[in-house]
Backbone bond lengths (Angstrom), bond angles and torsions (degrees), N, CA, C in turn:
res aa  C-N    CA-C-N  psi(-1)  N-CA   C-N-CA  omega(-1)  CA-C   N-CA-C  phi
1 M - - - 1.527 - - 1.504 109.09 -
2 D 1.336 115.06 137.26 1.480 119.08 174.64 1.520 112.25 -82.31
3 L 1.326 119.42 98.58 1.445 122.12 -176.23 1.531 113.03 -75.01
4 S 1.286 117.64 -9.99 1.508 119.88 176.53 1.517 112.92 -65.12
5 R 1.340 116.66 -21.38 1.471 116.42 -179.43 1.517 113.10 -84.10
6 F 1.296 119.87 4.00 1.461 126.46 176.76 1.562 110.00 -98.01
7 A 1.318 116.74 135.07 1.457 121.88 172.85 1.571 107.45 -121.65
8 V 1.355 115.61 132.24 1.486 120.21 176.87 1.522 105.30 -96.96
9 V 1.329 118.45 128.20 1.422 122.47 -171.97 1.595 105.28 -119.82
10 L 1.302 119.00 115.05 1.488 122.13 178.12 1.560 103.72 -102.45
11 V 1.338 116.95 124.08 1.488 123.05 -179.90 1.475 111.13 -102.94
12 R 1.367 115.17 114.53 1.375 123.85 176.90 1.531 114.92 51.81
13 P 1.375 117.12 47.88 1.443 115.49 179.26 1.498 114.69 -66.87
14 D 1.315 114.92 140.54 1.503 119.62 -177.04 1.500 116.07 -84.97
15 S 1.390 114.17 -36.45 1.427 118.64 -170.04 1.523 109.97 -102.98
16 P 1.319 119.49 123.93 1.485 120.99 175.46 1.514 111.71 -62.02
17 E 1.375 114.27 -31.89 1.470 118.77 -177.68 1.519 109.07 -66.57
18 N 1.389 119.78 -39.15 1.401 122.28 177.33 1.502 112.97 -63.21
19 I 1.322 117.20 -39.02 1.497 120.97 175.64 1.526 109.57 -56.25
20 G 1.332 113.16 -49.66 1.487 116.56 178.44 1.456 116.77 -59.49
21 L 1.369 114.22 -38.93 1.528 121.13 176.97 1.556 109.90 -67.44
22 A 1.343 118.61 -37.24 1.464 118.74 177.64 1.515 107.31 -68.24
23 A 1.312 120.75 -41.43 1.459 121.61 177.48 1.525 111.15 -60.07
24 R 1.297 115.16 -40.22 1.502 119.81 -179.45 1.581 105.62 -63.19
25 G 1.372 119.01 -47.64 1.419 120.86 178.30 1.515 115.19 -57.03
26 M 1.362 114.68 -36.47 1.446 122.36 177.80 1.538 109.27 -62.39
27 A 1.385 114.56 -48.63 1.480 119.23 -178.64 1.488 111.78 -63.45
28 N 1.364 117.00 -37.81 1.440 122.32 179.60 1.557 113.89 -62.39
29 T 1.375 113.93 -35.21 1.426 117.00 -176.18 1.495 113.23 -105.52
30 G 1.324 120.06 3.66 1.498 118.98 170.80 1.487 111.61 99.50
31 F 1.254 121.85 9.65 1.517 122.43 176.08 1.512 113.30 -95.18
32 A 1.303 117.10 153.54 1.470 117.90 -172.22 1.563 112.47 -135.79
33 D 1.309 119.60 -27.09 1.472 125.10 -173.34 1.521 109.51 -82.03
34 L 1.206 118.32 105.41 1.558 122.86 178.10 1.552 108.30 -116.49
35 R 1.318 112.97 130.66 1.506 120.14 -178.39 1.449 107.39 -127.53
36 I 1.370 118.95 132.95 1.465 123.49 -180.00 1.522 108.66 -117.02
37 V 1.362 113.09 133.76 1.449 118.35 177.39 1.521 107.32 -111.93
38 G 1.369 112.71 130.59 1.445 118.36 173.92 1.523 115.59 97.61
39 L 1.330 116.76 -3.94 1.446 122.43 176.93 1.491 108.63 -123.41
40 D 1.381 116.97 162.82 1.426 119.82 175.81 1.556 112.17 -124.00
41 R 1.317 115.86 -0.86 1.491 117.74 177.79 1.507 108.49 -165.45
42 F 1.332 115.58 168.46 1.503 120.99 178.36 1.607 108.14 -99.86
43 E 1.320 115.93 139.84 1.476 120.78 168.66 1.504 109.75 -80.86
44 P 1.347 117.78 159.90 1.447 122.06 -172.48 1.539 111.74 -58.35
45 P 1.386 119.96 -33.52 1.494 117.76 -179.04 1.500 113.92 -59.74
46 A 1.303 114.87 -28.84 1.536 118.76 179.00 1.512 110.04 -61.63
47 W 1.344 117.43 -40.73 1.453 121.92 -179.74 1.580 110.61 -70.66
48 R 1.251 116.28 -29.40 1.478 118.53 -177.95 1.527 113.16 -72.03
49 T 1.350 115.19 -33.08 1.501 120.01 -177.19 1.504 111.98 -91.22
50 A 1.332 116.69 -15.73 1.482 122.39 -179.30 1.526 112.58 -83.55
51 I 1.377 112.49 57.62 1.492 118.70 -173.23 1.462 110.12 -62.10
52 H 1.330 117.31 126.33 1.498 123.41 -177.87 1.501 112.39 59.29
53 A 1.319 119.89 22.31 1.467 125.19 179.19 1.483 116.49 -125.99
54 D 1.343 114.94 21.90 1.452 120.46 -176.61 1.539 108.84 -62.15
55 A 1.330 118.09 -30.94 1.484 116.24 -178.79 1.507 110.70 -66.39
56 V 1.315 119.20 -31.21 1.397 122.02 -178.06 1.551 111.97 -69.25
57 L 1.351 116.00 -38.81 1.452 122.60 178.87 1.523 107.77 -73.80
58 E 1.323 119.65 -40.23 1.441 120.35 178.05 1.541 115.03 -63.07
59 A 1.331 117.01 -27.78 1.468 120.11 -179.38 1.550 112.08 -94.17
60 A 1.316 116.15 -4.57 1.403 121.62 -175.10 1.516 111.55 -58.81
61 R 1.369 117.84 149.46 1.439 122.51 177.36 1.515 112.08 -120.49
62 F 1.314 121.53 141.70 1.455 127.49 -176.53 1.501 107.99 -106.40
63 F 1.400 115.35 137.40 1.492 125.31 179.66 1.440 111.45 -129.97
64 P 1.318 118.71 144.58 1.458 121.76 175.05 1.552 116.37 -75.06
65 S 1.374 113.63 -21.58 1.434 115.65 -175.26 1.628 109.49 -144.19
66 L 1.287 117.54 157.77 1.416 120.64 174.43 1.488 112.28 -61.27
67 D 1.393 117.39 -45.07 1.470 120.06 -179.10 1.535 110.71 -53.33
68 E 1.265 114.78 -46.79 1.507 119.62 179.87 1.537 113.40 -64.68
69 A 1.320 116.72 -35.89 1.432 122.21 178.82 1.553 115.74 -66.54
70 V 1.349 113.41 -29.08 1.477 117.02 -176.35 1.556 110.78 -118.25
71 A 1.319 118.74 16.64 1.449 121.61 -177.52 1.483 114.37 -58.78
72 D 1.393 117.26 -30.31 1.438 118.04 -177.92 1.522 113.73 -96.55
73 R 1.381 117.99 4.50 1.427 123.55 176.31 1.521 113.02 -81.55
74 V 1.284 119.43 147.21 1.416 120.23 174.42 1.506 112.97 -102.46
75 V 1.343 119.01 -23.12 1.529 121.34 171.47 1.529 104.26 -132.04
76 V 1.409 112.47 135.52 1.454 117.73 -177.40 1.548 105.91 -129.04
77 L 1.276 114.08 124.97 1.484 122.18 178.20 1.571 108.12 -108.05
78 G 1.329 116.61 136.12 1.466 121.11 -178.41 1.576 109.12 -120.80
79 S 1.317 117.19 130.33 1.457 123.19 178.94 1.520 110.74 -88.35
80 T 1.274 117.71 135.24 1.476 122.78 171.74 1.483 112.56 -145.98
81 A 1.338 116.34 147.75 1.455 121.23 -179.36 1.494 110.38 -97.80
82 R 1.353 116.76 -10.06 1.418 120.36 -173.63 1.540 111.20 -96.49
83 V 1.332 116.47 130.37 1.422 120.97 178.86 1.493 106.46 -87.70
84 R 1.351 116.06 120.98 1.485 123.15 -177.83 1.525 110.65 -121.62
85 H 1.276 117.63 148.74 1.500 121.84 -172.66 1.513 110.57 -95.59
86 D 1.281 120.44 -6.21 1.447 120.28 -176.92 1.500 116.80 -98.13
87 F 1.345 118.01 6.62 1.379 119.58 174.61 1.538 108.27 -158.15
88 P 1.426 117.73 154.53 1.455 118.12 179.66 1.473 112.54 -68.46
89 L 1.326 117.96 140.72 1.450 124.25 174.15 1.555 110.18 -131.47
90 V 1.331 115.30 126.57 1.481 119.19 -174.59 1.529 107.69 -115.14
91 P 1.366 117.60 154.35 1.423 120.48 175.89 1.530 110.03 -71.63
92 L 1.341 114.71 163.90 1.466 121.52 -172.82 1.556 109.95 -57.64
93 A 1.319 119.90 -40.80 1.444 121.02 -175.25 1.476 110.76 -61.33
94 E 1.387 119.94 -40.81 1.424 126.31 178.49 1.550 111.75 -66.87
95 A 1.326 114.61 -38.27 1.516 119.77 176.66 1.494 109.21 -62.30
96 V 1.361 118.35 -43.61 1.462 120.33 -178.79 1.461 106.90 -65.46
97 A 1.323 120.90 -44.45 1.432 120.31 179.34 1.533 114.11 -59.64
98 R 1.295 116.54 -33.46 1.464 118.64 179.00 1.592 110.89 -69.64
99 V 1.326 113.62 -38.14 1.451 118.09 175.67 1.528 111.41 -56.89
100 A 1.335 113.06 -43.69 1.534 119.45 -176.40 1.527 108.31 -66.54
101 Q 1.262 122.49 -16.47 1.496 122.06 177.96 1.490 113.13 -73.19
102 Y 1.319 117.56 -21.23 1.459 117.15 -176.69 1.480 112.59 -85.77
103 P 1.367 119.25 158.89 1.486 118.96 178.08 1.456 116.06 -56.63
104 P 1.298 119.92 155.48 1.480 123.33 -175.48 1.537 113.11 -59.12
105 A 1.325 115.48 -20.09 1.487 117.80 178.58 1.510 116.51 -87.23
106 A 1.314 117.78 -0.07 1.469 124.74 177.04 1.471 113.20 -60.36
107 R 1.347 117.45 121.54 1.428 119.89 177.58 1.532 111.54 -90.15
108 V 1.304 115.19 123.64 1.531 120.18 -167.99 1.493 110.09 -113.21
109 G 1.297 114.87 138.23 1.469 119.96 170.98 1.499 111.32 -112.68
110 L 1.398 116.25 133.48 1.399 121.93 179.65 1.560 108.47 -116.74
111 V 1.369 113.48 110.62 1.470 121.88 -169.11 1.498 112.62 -103.12
112 F 1.336 113.73 131.61 1.490 121.18 179.92 1.549 108.92 -126.61
113 G 1.336 116.32 136.33 1.441 116.56 -172.16 1.572 112.72 -94.36
114 N 1.302 115.63 -170.67 1.470 122.50 179.74 1.523 106.96 -63.64
115 E 1.406 114.42 148.32 1.438 120.12 -177.39 1.580 113.21 -60.80
116 R 1.303 115.30 -38.58 1.477 119.00 -176.92 1.510 114.61 -85.17
117 T 1.362 115.06 -41.50 1.486 119.59 -168.69 1.485 112.18 -111.30
118 G 1.377 118.85 -13.02 1.467 122.54 -178.48 1.527 112.37 67.27
119 L 1.284 117.49 -160.61 1.393 122.66 173.17 1.479 114.37 -77.89
120 T 1.309 119.13 139.27 1.446 121.25 178.36 1.542 111.16 -72.82
121 Q 1.337 115.47 162.17 1.479 118.96 178.07 1.503 112.08 -53.15
122 D 1.376 116.54 -42.35 1.460 118.85 -178.27 1.540 110.51 -68.69
123 E 1.324 117.71 -37.08 1.448 119.33 178.28 1.539 112.84 -66.31
124 L 1.361 115.61 -39.46 1.443 119.97 175.51 1.539 110.91 -63.65
125 G 1.319 116.73 -32.08 1.421 120.36 175.68 1.504 116.85 -70.14
126 R 1.381 114.82 -7.96 1.476 119.96 -178.08 1.591 110.16 -97.06
127 V 1.317 118.20 -1.34 1.450 117.43 -175.97 1.516 108.43 -105.49
128 N 1.320 115.40 163.34 1.426 122.33 177.64 1.525 114.72 -83.12
129 V 1.326 117.05 -38.98 1.467 121.42 179.99 1.532 107.23 -132.75
130 R 1.306 113.97 133.04 1.478 118.06 173.94 1.596 110.81 -107.94
131 F 1.303 115.07 130.11 1.431 114.29 -176.62 1.509 113.80 -132.69
132 H 1.314 117.03 163.57 1.452 120.01 177.12 1.526 108.00 -129.58
133 I 1.329 117.38 156.34 1.500 120.37 178.64 1.521 106.73 -103.23
134 P 1.293 117.28 116.76 1.488 117.36 -175.34 1.525 108.06 -65.00
135 Q 1.384 113.36 153.89 1.415 120.35 175.92 1.521 109.22 -148.01
136 A 1.355 113.49 158.55 1.470 116.88 -173.32 1.495 113.45 -83.24
137 S 1.320 114.85 -36.34 1.465 119.16 -173.45 1.515 111.77 -92.16
138 R 1.335 119.34 179.42 1.429 124.36 -179.08 1.524 110.76 -97.92
139 Q 1.342 115.00 24.01 1.454 118.66 172.29 1.523 110.69 -60.28
140 P 1.381 117.87 144.98 1.437 120.28 -176.46 1.539 115.02 -55.37
141 S 1.389 113.19 -44.83 1.468 118.28 -179.90 1.547 108.01 -169.85
142 Y 1.305 112.25 171.80 1.505 120.03 174.24 1.514 109.32 -76.09
143 N 1.274 115.30 152.93 1.483 122.38 169.24 1.525 105.31 -59.49
144 L 1.372 116.40 146.54 1.457 119.36 -176.18 1.520 110.63 -60.11
145 G 1.334 118.06 -45.77 1.449 118.69 179.94 1.551 113.29 -59.38
146 V 1.340 113.79 -39.37 1.485 119.12 179.50 1.550 108.64 -68.60
147 A 1.360 118.14 -40.97 1.466 118.99 -175.42 1.495 109.26 -65.72
148 V 1.317 118.11 -39.64 1.530 123.94 178.18 1.530 107.92 -60.02
149 T 1.340 116.16 -53.44 1.448 123.13 -177.39 1.531 112.17 -57.01
150 L 1.352 113.47 -49.06 1.577 116.23 178.35 1.497 110.83 -59.31
151 T 1.300 118.95 -38.83 1.428 122.63 -176.43 1.548 108.62 -69.81
152 L 1.264 117.97 -46.90 1.456 120.14 179.11 1.499 115.48 -67.10
153 H 1.312 116.99 -34.13 1.441 122.22 174.85 1.505 111.31 -64.39
154 A 1.375 116.55 -42.05 1.471 117.90 178.37 1.560 113.55 -65.44
155 I 1.257 115.19 -29.82 1.502 119.53 177.70 1.480 107.99 -77.83
156 A 1.321 122.45 -54.17 1.424 124.23 -172.78 1.501 114.41 -63.71
157 F 1.359 116.06 -31.73 1.507 121.14 -172.96 1.505 108.54 -116.10
158 R 1.290 123.95 30.61 1.374 127.10 -178.43 1.492 110.16 -65.87
159 E 1.336 118.28 131.77 1.479 125.05 179.94 1.556 109.21 -110.53
160 G 1.256 114.18 161.08 1.462 120.68 174.21 1.447 108.35 117.20
161 P 1.401 117.71 174.81 1.486 121.04 178.79 1.472 111.23 -70.98
162 P 1.357 120.09 150.30 1.398 120.35 177.56 1.492 112.26 -71.31
163 P 1.323 118.48 136.89 1.531 122.53 -179.78 1.469 109.77 -72.86
164 A 1.330 114.37 165.00 1.515 118.50 173.16 1.538 109.42 -64.89
165 L 1.227 113.93 133.93 1.467 121.54 -177.32 1.540 110.55 -81.07
166 R 1.312 115.60 146.99 1.442 120.80 165.95 1.464 107.87 -82.64
167 R 1.381 117.96 138.30 1.468 118.74 -172.19 1.542 110.98 -78.80
168 D 1.243 119.53 -36.91 1.472 119.34 -173.58 1.509 111.32 -103.89
169 L 1.352 115.74 144.87 1.449 120.55 176.61 1.504 109.93 -78.93
170 P 1.338 115.35 143.05 1.493 115.93 173.30 1.541 109.73 -66.74
171 L 1.360 116.70 163.55 1.435 123.04 168.42 1.458 110.62 -59.45
172 D 1.314 122.68 152.67 1.470 121.60 170.89 1.551 110.50 -65.36
173 H 1.303 112.41 164.61 1.460 117.35 -168.03 1.513 112.60 -59.74
174 A 1.352 112.05 -39.96 1.552 113.54 -179.72 1.500 111.07 -64.47
175 A 1.387 118.62 -34.21 1.435 119.23 -178.32 1.582 109.75 -76.09
176 Q 1.295 118.37 -30.85 1.470 120.62 174.28 1.537 111.11 -64.51
177 A 1.319 113.89 -39.14 1.546 118.77 -179.75 1.499 106.98 -67.74
178 E 1.341 119.80 -41.67 1.449 122.60 179.91 1.568 111.41 -64.00
179 A 1.347 113.98 -39.31 1.498 119.03 178.20 1.555 107.11 -61.69
180 G 1.261 119.51 -45.58 1.390 123.06 -179.16 1.540 113.10 -61.19
181 R 1.305 115.87 -39.54 1.493 119.64 174.86 1.512 112.63 -61.82
182 R 1.382 114.65 -42.29 1.436 117.98 -175.27 1.526 111.62 -73.02
183 F 1.311 118.71 -29.56 1.457 120.22 177.54 1.581 107.88 -75.09
184 R 1.321 113.01 -36.19 1.501 115.20 177.40 1.458 113.81 -62.81
185 D 1.419 116.71 -40.35 1.449 121.80 175.19 1.523 113.70 -61.32
186 M 1.433 111.78 -40.43 1.473 114.28 176.68 1.524 110.68 -62.83
187 L 1.302 119.57 -44.02 1.480 120.73 179.63 1.561 110.21 -56.44
188 D 1.358 113.99 -40.29 1.444 119.27 178.62 1.517 110.24 -62.60
189 R 1.312 117.42 -43.62 1.491 118.70 178.79 1.526 113.23 -68.19
190 L 1.290 117.70 -23.04 1.493 125.66 175.28 1.499 112.08 -75.50
191 G 1.346 116.98 -12.56 1.438 121.54 -177.44 1.525 112.71 83.13
192 F 1.398 119.43 16.47 1.389 120.34 -179.85 1.468 111.76 -78.96
193 M 1.382 117.57 -25.23 1.414 120.42 -176.91 1.536 109.54 -109.31
194 H 1.353 115.86 144.27 1.485 121.65 177.63 1.540 107.66 -145.92
195 D 1.315 115.70 175.51 1.475 119.21 -169.96 1.497 114.48 -56.40
196 T 1.270 119.88 -28.72 1.447 122.16 -176.33 1.489 114.91 -83.62
197 N 1.319 116.71 -22.95 1.514 119.13 179.27 1.517 114.45 -119.87
198 R 1.334 117.98 2.64 1.438 121.38 -174.07 1.511 113.54 -51.71
199 D 1.386 116.01 -54.06 1.433 118.41 -177.87 1.506 112.93 -63.79
200 F 1.330 116.74 -39.61 1.500 118.72 -178.85 1.515 108.91 -64.73
201 I 1.307 118.17 -48.43 1.483 121.47 -176.85 1.458 110.91 -64.42
202 A 1.411 121.73 -41.28 1.396 123.99 178.05 1.511 112.77 -62.87
203 G 1.351 118.87 -36.86 1.449 120.84 175.99 1.528 110.08 -68.87
204 K 1.280 119.18 -40.98 1.479 123.69 178.97 1.526 111.18 -61.56
205 V 1.277 115.41 -47.31 1.492 119.92 178.81 1.496 110.18 -58.34
206 E 1.407 118.43 -46.69 1.443 119.46 178.77 1.477 112.00 -58.32
207 D 1.437 115.65 -46.06 1.394 119.72 -174.96 1.500 113.48 -60.90
208 I 1.424 114.30 -42.17 1.447 120.57 179.64 1.525 113.67 -64.56
209 F 1.337 114.35 -41.87 1.472 117.04 -176.58 1.518 110.58 -70.95
210 F 1.300 121.13 -37.91 1.423 120.63 178.93 1.532 109.68 -70.47
211 R 1.255 119.89 -35.57 1.514 121.49 175.97 1.497 111.71 -63.72
212 M 1.353 117.01 -32.04 1.474 120.08 -176.05 1.525 109.84 -76.63
213 A 1.358 120.93 -20.59 1.456 125.63 -178.56 1.592 105.97 50.93
214 L 1.288 118.23 61.47 1.443 124.52 -174.72 1.598 113.79 -52.82
215 T 1.327 116.00 136.25 1.437 121.50 165.67 1.538 109.12 -86.14
216 A 1.323 120.24 168.64 1.443 121.76 174.60 1.506 111.23 -58.73
217 K 1.346 117.56 -42.93 1.466 122.03 178.01 1.496 110.89 -59.11
218 D 1.372 115.62 -48.53 1.531 116.73 177.16 1.448 112.06 -52.07
219 R 1.322 115.04 -49.43 1.533 122.23 -175.37 1.535 109.79 -58.86
220 D 1.353 114.43 -47.38 1.452 119.94 -172.51 1.526 107.53 -65.25
221 V 1.380 120.73 -44.20 1.369 124.49 -176.69 1.570 110.60 -62.18
222 M 1.366 113.97 -46.11 1.448 119.33 -176.80 1.549 109.09 -68.13
223 L 1.321 117.11 -37.29 1.522 116.01 175.81 1.419 111.90 -66.66
224 A 1.306 119.04 -33.62 1.471 117.69 -179.25 1.580 108.51 -68.58
225 M 1.321 114.35 -39.90 1.536 117.98 178.46 1.489 112.13 -59.45
226 F 1.373 113.93 -45.28 1.482 117.65 179.29 1.501 111.16 -67.09
227 R 1.236 120.77 -38.23 1.504 122.30 -178.78 1.534 108.13 -61.61
228 K 1.405 112.07 -43.66 1.479 114.82 179.61 1.523 111.91 -61.54
229 A 1.403 115.14 -36.38 1.419 116.59 -179.35 1.519 111.17 -68.50
230 L 1.336 117.22 -34.02 1.446 120.13 -179.59 1.574 110.48 -74.52
231 E 1.364 117.19 -28.51 1.484 117.68 177.17 1.539 110.19 -74.25
232 G 1.308 119.99 -23.09 1.433 121.82 -176.22 1.543 110.80 82.70
233 P 1.351 113.19 171.45 1.494 115.88 -178.98 1.508 110.84 -70.88
234 R 1.365 113.75 144.21 1.408 122.14 174.39 1.508 111.21 -72.83
235 E 1.308 116.59 145.58 1.439 121.85 175.78 1.560 106.26 -79.19
236 R 1.273 114.12 122.14 1.519 118.81 -175.86 1.508 107.45 -91.45
237 R 1.314 112.90 130.47 1.464 122.72 178.83 1.537 108.76 -86.92
238 P 1.299 118.86 139.71 1.504 118.89 177.66 1.516 111.70 -65.21
239 R 1.259 116.17 136.77 1.481 116.62 176.49 1.470 116.76 -69.58
240 K 1.277 115.67 139.80 1.425 119.54 176.68 1.462 112.61 -77.69
241 N 1.366 117.80 136.75 1.482 117.87 178.71 1.510 110.95 -79.06
242 K 1.308 114.69 114.93 1.441 116.01 -175.85 1.604 111.54 -74.79
243 H 1.215 118.61 -20.82 1.487 124.81 -177.64 1.601 107.82 -79.86
244 K 1.343 112.42 129.30 1.416 119.38 176.72 1.543 107.96 -73.95
245 E 1.334 112.79 141.35 1.471 119.82 177.05 1.492 108.99 -66.24
246 I 1.307 117.78 139.52 1.517 119.23 177.97 1.558 104.95 -95.02
247 P 1.369 110.27 123.70 1.478 114.67 -178.03 1.515 114.85 -66.60
């Protein structure tokens, strides 16, 4: 497996030590692309815990927002320790299996939230797959560095028969977001949205579209259907009888 197509994204990490431990886990499992959201530099403790992983920290990139950090990804997975009833949540093993279904060229983002608060509801709404890492005890969650390492190990050393591959790559994350906005605007023009439900419907549309991981063909077909709905039904003209009447 080409591990260079994976990017690890840490969103607003609190502890420099955890950043270093995550980088160490990346080096141990063969991953190199580290992206940080909400910071602009590393504090010294990060370098102390990143044992033999200096190269990972040196190559890391900093982004002001999650959208910018994953804009070039076609599949984005988000880790959460909280079980919520308003969206599907799968265990780590199933998330890894889903990644394996995409073509080898698929660029994947693995997103991990703040140690204390995790990913926000809005951030979880921006990912294609939400997953949790099972645990035996009633601990609130795994340490960030441990969570990153467990996830990367499951991907790098996955066993079992290869799943059936999806033929087409999804759109990149930025294009998926744009498609969601366009469909939301069309729903608005159809009169489906109004002042009392606008925020709710907009959030649901975004959630649905990211979970679908649309391909370009998917987007184009759905756009065509919505355009047709906006145009309304065509007036059908009666067909002319080509056969002459027999006197």
